[in-house]
ROGU-380440 format. One record per residue (C-alpha): residue number from 1; residue in one letter; x, y, z. Coordinates in steps of 0.1 Angstrom, whole numbers, plus 2048, in hexadecimal, padded with zeros to 3 digits. Example, Ala and Ser with C-alpha at 12.3 -4.5 7.8 and 13.67 -1.06 7.14 Angstrom:
+-------+------+------+-------+-----+
! filum ! pase ! east ! north !  up !
+-------+------+------+-------+-----+
!     1 !    A !  87B !   7D3 ! 84E !
!     2 !    S !  889 !   7F5 ! 847 !
+-------+------+------+-------+-----+
This chain:
+-------+------+------+-------+-----+
! filum ! pase ! east ! north !  up !
+-------+------+------+-------+-----+
!     1 !    M !  ADF !   A8D ! 38A !
!     2 !    I !  ABD !   A82 ! 37D !
!     3 !    P !  AC0 !   A82 ! 357 !
!     4 !    N !  A9B !   A81 ! 34E !
!     5 !    S !  A8D !   A96 ! 36A !
!     6 !    K !  A6A !   AA2 ! 366 !
!     7 !    R !  A75 !   AC6 ! 36B !
!     8 !    F !  A8E !   AC4 ! 34F !
!     9 !    N !  A74 !   AB4 ! 338 !
!    10 !    D !  A5B !   ACF ! 341 !
!    11 !    A !  A74 !   AEA ! 338 !
!    12 !    R !  A7D !   AD9 ! 318 !
!    13 !    R !  A59 !   AD8 ! 30D !
!    14 !    V !  A56 !   AFD ! 315 !
!    15 !    V !  A75 !   B03 ! 2FE !
!    16 !    E !  A66 !   AED ! 2E3 !
!    17 !    T !  A45 !   AFF ! 2E4 !
!    18 !    L !  A56 !   B21 ! 2E0 !
!    19 !    R !  A6C !   B14 ! 2C4 !
!    20 !    E !  A4E !   B06 ! 2B1 !
!    21 !    A !  A3E !   B29 ! 2B4 !
!    22 !    R !  A5E !   B36 ! 2A3 !
!    23 !    Y !  A6E !   B46 ! 2C1 !
!    24 !    E !  A91 !   B41 ! 2CF !
!    25 !    A !  A92 !   B2F ! 2F0 !
!    26 !    Y !  AAD !   B1F ! 305 !
!    27 !    L !  AB3 !   B12 ! 328 !
!    28 !    A !  AC5 !   B2E ! 33A !
!    29 !    G !  AD9 !   B37 ! 359 !
!    30 !    G !  AE0 !   B22 ! 377 !
!    31 !    C !  AD1 !   B02 ! 369 !
!    32 !    V !  AEA !   B02 ! 34C !
!    33 !    R !  B06 !   B09 ! 365 !
!    34 !    D !  AFC !   AEC ! 37B !
!    35 !    L !  AF8 !   AD4 ! 35E !
!    36 !    L !  B1C !   ADD ! 352 !
!    37 !    L !  B29 !   AD7 ! 375 !
!    38 !    G !  B18 !   AB5 ! 377 !
!    39 !    R !  AFE !   AC0 ! 391 !
!    40 !    E !  AD9 !   ABD ! 390 !
!    41 !    P !  AC8 !   ADF ! 38C !
!    42 !    K !  AAE !   AE9 ! 3A5 !
!    43 !    D !  A9A !   AFB ! 38A !
!    44 !    F !  A9B !   AFF ! 364 !
!    45 !    D !  A96 !   B22 ! 356 !
!    46 !    V !  A8F !   B2B ! 332 !
!    47 !    A !  A9A !   B4B ! 31F !
!    48 !    T !  A87 !   B54 ! 300 !
!    49 !    S !  A82 !   B6E ! 2E5 !
!    50 !    A !  A5C !   B6B ! 2EB !
!    51 !    I !  A4D !   B89 ! 2FF !
!    52 !    P !  A38 !   B81 ! 31E !
!    53 !    D !  A16 !   B85 ! 30C !
!    54 !    V !  A21 !   B6A ! 2F3 !
!    55 !    V !  A2C !   B53 ! 30F !
!    56 !    L !  A0B !   B58 ! 321 !
!    57 !    A !  9F8 !   B50 ! 302 !
!    58 !    L !  A0C !   B31 ! 2F8 !
!    59 !    F !  A08 !   B1D ! 318 !
!    60 !    Q !  9E9 !   B12 ! 32A !
!    61 !    R !  9F2 !   B19 ! 34E !
!    62 !    T !  A09 !   B37 ! 355 !
!    63 !    F !  A10 !   B4F ! 371 !
!    64 !    A !  A1A !   B73 ! 368 !
!    65 !    V !  A2D !   B78 ! 388 !
!    66 !    G !  A49 !   B8D ! 378 !
!    67 !    A !  A3B !   B96 ! 356 !
!    68 !    H !  A45 !   BBB ! 35C !
!    69 !    F !  A69 !   BAF ! 35A !
!    70 !    G !  A62 !   B95 ! 33F !
!    71 !    V !  A5D !   B77 ! 355 !
!    72 !    V !  A41 !   B5E ! 353 !
!    73 !    L !  A3D !   B3D ! 366 !
!    74 !    V !  A30 !   B20 ! 351 !
!    75 !    A !  A20 !   B05 ! 366 !
!    76 !    T !  A1B !   AE0 ! 362 !
!    77 !    C !  A04 !   ACD ! 378 !
!    78 !    G !  A0E !   AB0 ! 38F !
!    79 !    G !  A2F !   ABE ! 39C !
!    80 !    A !  A39 !   AB9 ! 3C1 !
!    81 !    N !  A4F !   AD7 ! 3C3 !
!    82 !    S !  A42 !   AF9 ! 3BB !
!    83 !    L !  A23 !   B0E ! 3B9 !
!    84 !    D !  A04 !   B07 ! 3CD !
!    85 !    E !  9E5 !   B19 ! 3C0 !
!    86 !    S !  9C8 !   B20 ! 3D8 !
!    87 !    G !  9B5 !   B02 ! 3CB !
!    88 !    G !  9D1 !   AEC ! 3D8 !
!    89 !    D !  9DF !   ADF ! 3B7 !
!    90 !    R !  A04 !   ADE ! 3B6 !
!    91 !    Y !  A19 !   AE8 ! 397 !
!    92 !    D !  A3C !   AE6 ! 38C !
!    93 !    V !  A46 !   B07 ! 37B !
!    94 !    T !  A5F !   B11 ! 361 !
!    95 !    E !  A6A !   B35 ! 362 !
!    96 !    V !  A6A !   B45 ! 33F !
!    97 !    A !  A7B !   B66 ! 33A !
!    98 !    T !  A7B !   B7B ! 31B !
!    99 !    F !  A9C !   B87 ! 30D !
!   100 !    R !  AA1 !   BAA ! 31A !
!   101 !    S !  AB9 !   BC7 ! 31E !
!   102 !    D !  AB5 !   BDA ! 33F !
!   103 !    G !  AB7 !   BFF ! 344 !
!   104 !    A !  AC6 !   C10 ! 362 !
!   105 !    Y !  AC1 !   C02 ! 386 !
!   106 !    S !  AB9 !   C20 ! 39B !
!   107 !    D !  AAF !   C0B ! 3BA !
!   108 !    G !  ACD !   BF3 ! 3B7 !
!   109 !    R !  AB5 !   BD6 ! 3B1 !
!   110 !    H !  A9C !   BDB ! 395 !
!   111 !    P !  AA1 !   BEA ! 373 !
!   112 !    D !  A90 !   C0B ! 36D !
!   113 !    A !  A85 !   BFE ! 34B !
!   114 !    V !  A85 !   BDD ! 339 !
!   115 !    R !  A8A !   BDB ! 313 !
!   116 !    Y !  A83 !   BBA ! 302 !
!   117 !    T !  A9C !   BAF ! 2E8 !
!   118 !    M !  A9E !   B94 ! 2CE !
!   119 !    S !  AC3 !   B8D ! 2D7 !
!   120 !    A !  ACD !   B71 ! 2EE !
!   121 !    E !  AEF !   B7F ! 2F1 !
!   122 !    E !  AE2 !   BA1 ! 2FC !
!   123 !    D !  ACD !   B90 ! 316 !
!   124 !    V !  AEA !   B7C ! 324 !
!   125 !    T !  B00 !   B9B ! 329 !
!   126 !    R !  AE8 !   BAA ! 342 !
!   127 !    R !  AEB !   B8C ! 359 !
!   128 !    D !  B01 !   B8A ! 378 !
!   129 !    F !  B1E !   B71 ! 374 !
!   130 !    T !  B2D !   B60 ! 356 !
!   131 !    I !  B26 !   B3D ! 364 !
!   132 !    N !  B01 !   B47 ! 366 !
!   133 !    G !  B00 !   B56 ! 343 !
!   134 !    L !  B00 !   B35 ! 32F !
!   135 !    L !  AE4 !   B29 ! 318 !
!   136 !    L !  ADC !   B05 ! 30F !
!   137 !    D !  ACB !   AFC ! 2EE !
!   138 !    V !  AB8 !   ADD ! 2F8 !
!   139 !    N !  AAE !   AD7 ! 2D4 !
!   140 !    A !  AD2 !   AD0 ! 2CD !
!   141 !    L !  AD2 !   AB3 ! 2E6 !
!   142 !    R !  ACF !   A92 ! 2D5 !
!   143 !    T !  AC2 !   A82 ! 2F5 !
!   144 !    A !  ABA !   A8E ! 318 !
!   145 !    E !  AD2 !   A74 ! 325 !
!   146 !    V !  AEF !   A8C ! 31E !
!   147 !    L !  AE4 !   A9F ! 33C !
!   148 !    G !  AF9 !   A88 ! 351 !
!   149 !    K !  B17 !   A8E ! 33A !
!   150 !    P !  B23 !   AB3 ! 33D !
!   151 !    E !  B3D !   AAF ! 322 !
!   152 !    Q !  B23 !   AA6 ! 308 !
!   153 !    L !  B0D !   AC3 ! 312 !
!   154 !    R !  B27 !   ADD ! 309 !
!   155 !    A !  B1F !   ADA ! 2E3 !
!   156 !    A !  AFC !   AE7 ! 2EA !
!   157 !    V !  B07 !   B05 ! 300 !
!   158 !    L !  B06 !   B29 ! 2F4 !
!   159 !    D !  B21 !   B3C ! 306 !
!   160 !    F !  B23 !   B61 ! 2FF !
!   161 !    V !  B35 !   B6B ! 31F !
!   162 !    G !  B51 !   B51 ! 325 !
!   163 !    G !  B3D !   B3F ! 33F !
!   164 !    V !  B49 !   B1C ! 335 !
!   165 !    A !  B6E !   B27 ! 338 !
!   166 !    D !  B66 !   B35 ! 35B !
!   167 !    L !  B55 !   B15 ! 365 !
!   168 !    D !  B74 !   B02 ! 35A !
!   169 !    A !  B8B !   B1B ! 36D !
!   170 !    G !  B75 !   B1C ! 38C !
!   171 !    L !  B6F !   B41 ! 38A !
!   172 !    V !  B51 !   B57 ! 394 !
!   173 !    R !  B54 !   B75 ! 37C !
!   174 !    A !  B3B !   B91 ! 377 !
!   175 !    I !  B2F !   B96 ! 353 !
!   176 !    G !  B3D !   BB5 ! 344 !
!   177 !    R !  B46 !   BD1 ! 35D !
!   178 !    P !  B43 !   BC3 ! 381 !
!   179 !    D !  B3B !   BE5 ! 390 !
!   180 !    L !  B1D !   BE9 ! 378 !
!   181 !    R !  B10 !   BC6 ! 37F !
!   182 !    F !  B11 !   BCC ! 3A5 !
!   183 !    E !  B02 !   BEF ! 3A3 !
!   184 !    E !  AE5 !   BDF ! 390 !
!   185 !    D !  ADE !   BC7 ! 3AD !
!   186 !    R !  AF4 !   BCA ! 3CB !
!   187 !    L !  AE9 !   BA9 ! 3D8 !
!   188 !    R !  AFE !   B9A ! 3BC !
!   189 !    M !  B1D !   BA0 ! 3D2 !
!   190 !    L !  B10 !   B88 ! 3EB !
!   191 !    R !  B05 !   B70 ! 3D0 !
!   192 !    G !  B28 !   B70 ! 3C1 !
!   193 !    V !  B36 !   B66 ! 3E3 !
!   194 !    R !  B1C !   B4A ! 3E7 !
!   195 !    F !  B22 !   B3C ! 3C4 !
!   196 !    A !  B48 !   B3C ! 3CA !
!   197 !    A !  B43 !   B29 ! 3EB !
!   198 !    R !  B2A !   B11 ! 3DE !
!   199 !    F !  B3F !   B06 ! 3C0 !
!   200 !    G !  B61 !   B09 ! 3D0 !
!   201 !    F !  B6A !   B25 ! 3B7 !
!   202 !    E !  B7E !   B44 ! 3BB !
!   203 !    I !  B70 !   B67 ! 3B4 !
!   204 !    E !  B81 !   B76 ! 396 !
!   205 !    A !  B99 !   B92 ! 3A0 !
!   206 !    G !  B87 !   BAF ! 38F !
!   207 !    T !  B65 !   BA3 ! 39C !
!   208 !    K !  B74 !   B9F ! 3BF !
!   209 !    A !  B83 !   BC2 ! 3BE !
!   210 !    A !  B61 !   BD0 ! 3B4 !
!   211 !    I !  B50 !   BBF ! 3D1 !
!   212 !    R !  B6A !   BCE ! 3E9 !
!   213 !    S !  B65 !   BF0 ! 3DA !
!   214 !    L !  B3F !   BEF ! 3DC !
!   215 !    A !  B3A !   BDA ! 3FB !
!   216 !    G !  B2D !   BF7 ! 40F !
!   217 !    R !  B0F !   BFB ! 3F7 !
!   218 !    I !  B01 !   BD9 ! 402 !
!   219 !    E !  AEF !   BED ! 41E !
!   220 !    S !  AD6 !   BF8 ! 404 !
!   221 !    V !  ACA !   BD5 ! 3FE !
!   222 !    S !  AAC !   BCA ! 412 !
!   223 !    R !  AB5 !   BB7 ! 432 !
!   224 !    E !  A9E !   B9A ! 428 !
!   225 !    R !  AB1 !   B95 ! 407 !
!   226 !    V !  AD3 !   B96 ! 419 !
!   227 !    R !  AC6 !   B7E ! 434 !
!   228 !    D !  ABA !   B65 ! 41A !
!   229 !    E !  ADC !   B66 ! 408 !
!   230 !    L !  AEF !   B61 ! 428 !
!   231 !    T !  AD8 !   B45 ! 432 !
!   232 !    K !  AE0 !   B33 ! 411 !
!   233 !    M !  B05 !   B38 ! 417 !
!   234 !    L !  B01 !   B28 ! 43A !
!   235 !    T !  AEC !   B0A ! 42E !
!   236 !    E !  AFB !   B00 ! 40D !
!   237 !    G !  B18 !   AEC ! 41D !
!   238 !    H !  B34 !   B06 ! 417 !
!   239 !    A !  B2E !   B1F ! 433 !
!   240 !    R !  B52 !   B23 ! 43E !
!   241 !    R !  B5E !   B2C ! 41B !
!   242 !    A !  B41 !   B43 ! 416 !
!   243 !    F !  B49 !   B57 ! 436 !
!   244 !    E !  B6E !   B58 ! 42D !
!   245 !    L !  B65 !   B67 ! 40C !
!   246 !    L !  B4D !   B80 ! 41D !
!   247 !    D !  B6A !   B8B ! 432 !
!   248 !    E !  B82 !   B8D ! 414 !
!   249 !    T !  B6A !   BA2 ! 400 !
!   250 !    G !  B62 !   BBB ! 41C !
!   251 !    L !  B3D !   BB0 ! 41D !
!   252 !    L !  B3F !   BA0 ! 43F !
!   253 !    I !  B45 !   BC0 ! 452 !
!   254 !    E !  B28 !   BCF ! 43F !
!   255 !    V !  B0D !   BB4 ! 444 !
!   256 !    L !  B18 !   BA4 ! 465 !
!   257 !    P !  B30 !   BBB ! 477 !
!   258 !    E !  B2B !   BA7 ! 497 !
!   259 !    I !  B3A !   B89 ! 486 !
!   260 !    A !  B57 !   B9D ! 477 !
!   261 !    R !  B60 !   BA9 ! 49B !
!   262 !    M !  B68 !   B85 ! 4A4 !
!   263 !    K !  B89 !   B87 ! 491 !
!   264 !    G !  BA7 !   B8A ! 4A8 !
!   265 !    V !  B93 !   B83 ! 4C8 !
!   266 !    E !  BA9 !   B6B ! 4DB !
!   267 !    Q !  B9B !   B4C ! 4EE !
!   268 !    P !  BAB !   B38 ! 50A !
!   269 !    P !  BC2 !   B1F ! 4F9 !
!   270 !    Q !  BBA !   B03 ! 511 !
!   271 !    F !  B96 !   B03 ! 505 !
!   272 !    H !  B9A !   B11 ! 4E2 !
!   273 !    P !  BBB !   B05 ! 4D3 !
!   274 !    E !  BAE !   B0E ! 4B0 !
!   275 !    G !  BB2 !   B34 ! 4B5 !
!   276 !    D !  B9C !   B53 ! 4B7 !
!   277 !    V !  B76 !   B55 ! 4B7 !
!   278 !    W !  B76 !   B5B ! 491 !
!   279 !    V !  B8A !   B3C ! 48A !
!   280 !    H !  B75 !   B28 ! 4A2 !
!   281 !    T !  B55 !   B34 ! 491 !
!   282 !    L !  B62 !   B2B ! 46F !
!   283 !    M !  B6B !   B08 ! 47A !
!   284 !    L !  B48 !   B04 ! 487 !
!   285 !    L !  B39 !   B11 ! 467 !
!   286 !    E !  B4E !   AF8 ! 454 !
!   287 !    Q !  B3A !   ADC ! 464 !
!   288 !    L !  B18 !   AE8 ! 459 !
!   289 !    P !  B0A !   ACF ! 441 !
!   290 !    A !  AF9 !   AD8 ! 421 !
!   291 !    G !  AD3 !   ADA ! 427 !
!   292 !    C !  AD6 !   AE1 ! 44C !
!   293 !    S !  ABB !   AF5 ! 45C !
!   294 !    M !  ABF !   B1B ! 45A !
!   295 !    T !  ABA !   B1E ! 480 !
!   296 !    L !  AD6 !   B06 ! 487 !
!   297 !    A !  AEC !   B19 ! 46E !
!   298 !    W !  AE5 !   B3B ! 47D !
!   299 !    G !  AE8 !   B2E ! 4A0 !
!   300 !    A !  B0B !   B20 ! 497 !
!   301 !    L !  B15 !   B42 ! 488 !
!   302 !    L !  B09 !   B56 ! 4A6 !
!   303 !    H !  B10 !   B3E ! 4C3 !
!   304 !    D !  B2F !   B52 ! 4CE !
!   305 !    V !  B25 !   B74 ! 4C2 !
!   306 !    G !  B26 !   B81 ! 4E5 !
!   307 !    K !  B4B !   B79 ! 4EA !
!   308 !    P !  B5B !   B98 ! 4DA !
!   309 !    P !  B4A !   BB1 ! 4F1 !
!   310 !    T !  B4F !   B9C ! 511 !
!   311 !    F !  B74 !   B94 ! 50B !
!   312 !    R !  B8B !   B9A ! 529 !
!   313 !    R !  BAD !   B8D ! 533 !
!   314 !    A !  BAA !   B81 ! 557 !
!   315 !    P !  BC8 !   B77 ! 56D !
!   316 !    D !  BC1 !   B52 ! 567 !
!   317 !    R !  BB6 !   B52 ! 543 !
!   318 !    I !  BA2 !   B64 ! 528 !
!   319 !    R !  B7D !   B66 ! 531 !
!   320 !    F !  B5C !   B6F ! 521 !
!   321 !    D !  B46 !   B75 ! 53F !
!   322 !    G !  B21 !   B77 ! 535 !
!   323 !    H !  B28 !   B71 ! 510 !
!   324 !    V !  B09 !   B5B ! 50D !
!   325 !    E !  AF1 !   B76 ! 51B !
!   326 !    V !  B02 !   B91 ! 506 !
!   327 !    G !  B02 !   B79 ! 4E8 !
!   328 !    V !  ADD !   B73 ! 4EB !
!   329 !    A !  AD6 !   B99 ! 4EB !
!   330 !    M !  AEC !   B9E ! 4CD !
!   331 !    A !  ADD !   B81 ! 4BA !
!   332 !    A !  ABA !   B8E ! 4C1 !
!   333 !    E !  AC4 !   BAF ! 4B1 !
!   334 !    I !  AD3 !   B9E ! 493 !
!   335 !    C !  AB3 !   B89 ! 48F !
!   336 !    R !  A9E !   BA9 ! 491 !
!   337 !    R !  AB5 !   BBB ! 478 !
!   338 !    F !  AB1 !   B9F ! 45F !
!   339 !    R !  A8C !   B9A ! 466 !
!   340 !    F !  A8C !   B76 ! 470 !
!   341 !    S !  A6A !   B68 ! 47A !
!   342 !    N !  A61 !   B65 ! 49E !
!   343 !    D !  A65 !   B3F ! 49D !
!   344 !    E !  A87 !   B41 ! 48C !
!   345 !    T !  A93 !   B5B ! 4A4 !
!   346 !    H !  A87 !   B46 ! 4C2 !
!   347 !    Q !  A9B !   B28 ! 4B7 !
!   348 !    I !  ABB !   B3B ! 4AE !
!   349 !    L !  ABB !   B4D ! 4CF !
!   350 !    A !  AB4 !   B2C ! 4E1 !
!   351 !    L !  AD3 !   B1D ! 4D0 !
!   352 !    V !  AE9 !   B3A ! 4DB !
!   353 !    E !  ADB !   B3B ! 4FE !
!   354 !    N !  ADF !   B15 ! 505 !
!   355 !    H !  AFF !   B0C ! 4F3 !
!   356 !    M !  B14 !   B0D ! 514 !
!   357 !    R !  AFB !   AF8 ! 529 !
!   358 !    F !  B09 !   AD7 ! 51E !
!   359 !    M !  B26 !   ADB ! 535 !
!   360 !    D !  B0F !   ADB ! 553 !
!   361 !    A !  AFA !   ABD ! 548 !
!   362 !    G !  B0B !   AA4 ! 55E !
!   363 !    R !  B03 !   AB9 ! 57D !
!   364 !    M !  ADF !   AC0 ! 574 !
!   365 !    K !  AC2 !   AB3 ! 588 !
!   366 !    A !  AAC !   A9A ! 575 !
!   367 !    S !  A91 !   AB5 ! 572 !
!   368 !    T !  AA9 !   ACF ! 564 !
!   369 !    L !  AB8 !   AB7 ! 54B !
!   370 !    K !  A95 !   AAD ! 53F !
!   371 !    R !  A8B !   AD2 ! 53B !
!   372 !    F !  AAB !   AD6 ! 527 !
!   373 !    F !  A9F !   ABA ! 510 !
!   374 !    R !  A7E !   ACD ! 50B !
!   375 !    L !  A8F !   AE8 ! 4F7 !
!   376 !    E !  A7F !   AE9 ! 4D4 !
!   377 !    R !  A93 !   AD7 ! 4BA !
!   378 !    F !  AAB !   ACA ! 4D4 !
!   379 !    E !  ABE !   AB7 ! 4B8 !
!   380 !    E !  ACA !   AD9 ! 4AC !
!   381 !    H !  AD9 !   AE1 ! 4CF !
!   382 !    L !  AEB !   AC0 ! 4CE !
!   383 !    A !  AF8 !   AC7 ! 4AB !
!   384 !    L !  B04 !   AEA ! 4B4 !
!   385 !    H !  B16 !   ADE ! 4D4 !
!   386 !    R !  B28 !   AC2 ! 4C1 !
!   387 !    M !  B34 !   ADA ! 4A6 !
!   388 !    D !  B3F !   AF2 ! 4C1 !
!   389 !    C !  B54 !   AD7 ! 4D2 !
!   390 !    L !  B63 !   ACB ! 4B2 !
!   391 !    A !  B6D !   AEF ! 4A9 !
!   392 !    G !  B7F !   AF2 ! 4CA !
!   393 !    S !  B8D !   AD9 ! 4E2 !
!   394 !    G !  B7D !   ABB ! 4D2 !
!   395 !    Y !  B6F !   AB0 ! 4F4 !
!   396 !    L !  B4E !   A9F ! 4EE !
!   397 !    E !  B47 !   A8F ! 510 !
!   398 !    H !  B2C !   AA8 ! 51A !
!   399 !    W !  B1B !   AA4 ! 4F7 !
!   400 !    E !  B1C !   A7E ! 4FA !
!   401 !    F !  B0D !   A7F ! 51D !
!   402 !    V !  AF0 !   A94 ! 513 !
!   403 !    R !  AEA !   A82 ! 4F2 !
!   404 !    E !  AE9 !   A60 ! 502 !
!   405 !    R !  AD0 !   A6B ! 51D !
!   406 !    W !  ABB !   A7E ! 504 !
!   407 !    L !  AB8 !   A60 ! 4ED !
!   408 !    A !  AB1 !   A48 ! 50A !
!   409 !    M !  A97 !   A5D ! 51B !
!   410 !    P !  A73 !   A57 ! 50F !
!   411 !    E !  A5E !   A75 ! 505 !
!   412 !    E !  A44 !   A6F ! 520 !
!   413 !    T !  A60 !   A71 ! 53A !
!   414 !    V !  A6C !   A93 ! 52D !
!   415 !    R !  A49 !   AA0 ! 529 !
!   416 !    P !  A33 !   A8D ! 541 !
!   417 !    K !  A0E !   A94 ! 544 !
!   418 !    P !  A09 !   AAD ! 560 !
!   419 !    L !  9FE !   A9D ! 581 !
!   420 !    I !  9E8 !   ABB ! 58B !
!   421 !    T !  9DD !   ADC ! 57C !
!   422 !    G !  9CE !   AFC ! 58A !
!   423 !    R !  9AC !   AEA ! 58C !
!   424 !    E !  9B9 !   AD2 ! 5A6 !
!   425 !    L !  9C9 !   AEE ! 5BA !
!   426 !    I !  9A8 !   B01 ! 5BB !
!   427 !    A !  996 !   AE1 ! 5C6 !
!   428 !    A !  9B0 !   ADD ! 5E1 !
!   429 !    G !  9A6 !   B00 ! 5EE !
!   430 !    Y !  9C1 !   B16 ! 5DF !
!   431 !    K !  9B8 !   B38 ! 5D2 !
!   432 !    P !  9C2 !   B3E ! 5AE !
!   433 !    G !  9DF !   B55 ! 5A9 !
!   434 !    A !  A04 !   B5A ! 5A0 !
!   435 !    G !  A0E !   B3F ! 5BA !
!   436 !    F !  9FE !   B24 ! 5A4 !
!   437 !    K !  A1C !   B25 ! 58C !
!   438 !    E !  A34 !   B1F ! 5A8 !
!   439 !    M !  A1F !   B02 ! 5B6 !
!   440 !    L !  A1C !   AF1 ! 595 !
!   441 !    H !  A40 !   AF5 ! 58D !
!   442 !    A !  A4A !   AE5 ! 5AE !
!   443 !    V !  A33 !   AC8 ! 5A6 !
!   444 !    E !  A41 !   AC4 ! 583 !
!   445 !    D !  A64 !   AC6 ! 591 !
!   446 !    A !  A5E !   AA9 ! 5A9 !
!   447 !    Q !  A4C !   A95 ! 58E !
!   448 !    L !  A6A !   A99 ! 577 !
!   449 !    E !  A82 !   A8F ! 593 !
!   450 !    G !  A6D !   A70 ! 598 !
!   451 !    T !  A64 !   A77 ! 5BC !
!   452 !    I !  A3E !   A79 ! 5B6 !
!   453 !    A !  A29 !   A67 ! 59D !
!   454 !    T !  A04 !   A6C ! 5A6 !
!   455 !    E !  9EB !   A88 ! 5AB !
!   456 !    E !  9E8 !   A80 ! 5D0 !
!   457 !    E !  A0E !   A83 ! 5D5 !
!   458 !    A !  A0D !   AA3 ! 5C1 !
!   459 !    L !  9F3 !   AB3 ! 5D8 !
!   460 !    R !  A05 !   AA6 ! 5F7 !
!   461 !    L !  A25 !   AB8 ! 5EB !
!   462 !    V !  A11 !   AD8 ! 5E5 !
!   463 !    A !  A01 !   AD6 ! 607 !
!   464 !    E !  A24 !   AD2 ! 617 !
!   465 !    R !  A36 !   AED ! 604 !
!   466 !    F !  A1A !   B06 ! 600 !
!   467 !    P !  A04 !   B08 ! 620 !
!   468 !    K !  9E3 !   B19 ! 619 !
!   469 !    N !  9E9 !   B32 ! 635 !
!   470 !    R !  A09 !   B3E ! 625 !
!   471 !    D !  A09 !   B61 ! 617 !
+-------+------+------+-------+-----+
């Protein structure tokens, strides 16, 4: 942890300014939770009795991005992390939220009405989980250096919901009635799973029961919000536990039925001693490091998604004929459903499509191997294949073969400058048309194989293989 981080000091100055103006103000939510867990918070948020108009007037640079819900961003110049105005200046921002009590949530996401309150306790009781409902009185801290000493921080914590006890017990518990908290924002069900996985906590029994009861209502949450929550689960370093909890709570079958169908799908034990497709996928997810790319994470999750529908028990062994092709089509539908970008979809599908090609690498022609290396972000293909092997037989020879040659092969050998283009073909007397692609591919193939290296040799190859009088 960085005890005197700029972001903490910025937030502390925001609190002090509000206090000097005779308003209550505290650090609130996830940053307090993380400090008590000995982790460095990503952001520092402030809760205050000051209404948005007051906050806007008190600070020089503000952004009223959520003033309708009592939220104002207070900016400080010189940050490397946050907002970028059209002029190019960058700012660190502290989110300042007015104490409030929410009305009904008709849309399962936003309150129909927001009522400001002067009570910090009333504000906390509208939040999602007890571990996120803690307040920290920074004015009670003798020195910022206690940030690195969670035990000394506790004296400055305001806890109206039993959050400290749940942190100590390792529990994710909804504040108040779980069913009401989840009806207010149904994404909270996924967030509860993510927090439990991230911190190695259990979901409190009543909270878990409410998720199971309401899991079907997650379908009302926008696919983008669900996608982002699942991506965080996959990339925070605890993906296996997150997906086990998704299954236990009944959320997995609702958000990713294709993954839920992996359960109980047997695999040939000589290649997969670990068990069924679900167990294999969990073991692969367990290897995803914190901070890995979202495309690698989703590629890992979906690489065998085509196995359940292609399962058959042949005379010799269990087979999944065509599971790669089926898996690519299924992954494409999942990416469409969750509205991934075109670039993200392209990479995820490439990972699914090519994850079995490593087994053929030793038999590939030099040109085929080099084209294999041309796949975008080839390091992700290597990472996926290694995890796939370690989640199964543990056989890494194909991975080692490909990795050694990929590392040893210069980029100019993998992507050499073309020896000829369509211009040279026209100059040689060929009529432009669809045949040019075949000719240029044949030349490139020979170039990659190392059998030709000059323009003259390329044109000679074309003349031999593609006579001008050929139809």
